[in-house]
Each structure stands twice: as C-alpha cells, then as structure tokens.
C-alpha positions, 0 to 999 in steps of 0.5 A: 105881202110884197117882200123886197129882198136883194137877189141872193142865193141864201138869206139869213133868218134875221133878214127874213124876220126883218122883212116880214117884221116877225121874231126869229123865234116865230120862224123857227116855230113855224119851221117845226110846224110846217113841213113845206118850210125847210131851210138848209142849215150850215155846219154851225146850224145857221138857217139859210133860206132860199127864194122858195123857202121865203115863198113858202114862208109868205104863204104860211104868213098870209094864211096865219096873219092875214087870213086868220087861220089857226095853225091846224087850219093852215096845215089842212089848207096847204095839204088840201088846196095846193092848187089854190095857193097859186091864188096867193101869188096872184093876190100878192102881185095885184096888191103890189100893183095896187100899191104902185098905182096909189103911189102914182096917183098921189104923185099926180 
C-alpha cells in the first residue's frame, strides 16, 4: 500500500488514520499490541508519528489487513522474520509501479 503523505517531521494520528482509511482507535489499539509501533507523545499526550512509525504501521497493516494474519500471528511473524519484512517494501514499490503503469496504459 503506497501512502502519500506530505514530507513532514511528524504526522498526527488523524493524518495517519485518514491515509490508511482506518479509525484512530485502531491505531491506538495496535500501538498497545505491537512494540515496534511507538509514536512520540507531546506534553498533551497527542501522538506524533515519524516516517519510521508510519513504515512500521504499514507493515502491521499489510500483515493484518492484506495478508489476513491474526494479531498474534503478525506479532510472531514480525518477531521471527525481521529480514523478510524487507520484502514488504519491495512488494509495496512494485505495486506502486504497477499502478503507475496501468495509469500510463489507460492514458494511451
């Protein structure tokens, strides 16, 4: 899943939720369940996501929503297959290229 967010240092939970088309409560729940998802919080308690946090959220989203893993299954996969998570980045880039090629084809 290719997420188009403007280049910023921090993103709010609302921005992340709207780009992934999920509710903010799901993000907060996954934050409790997955240790790799750890956004910074300001003095008010508002979550501020970095690019790395969004990348980790994308990995979790891919495993749970697109691959159909259970939460425990996704935790185990992340724990045991840290190197194979790089494949997710490759798959994401290839899907983005595929989408662009389809757009070019349709324009012709």
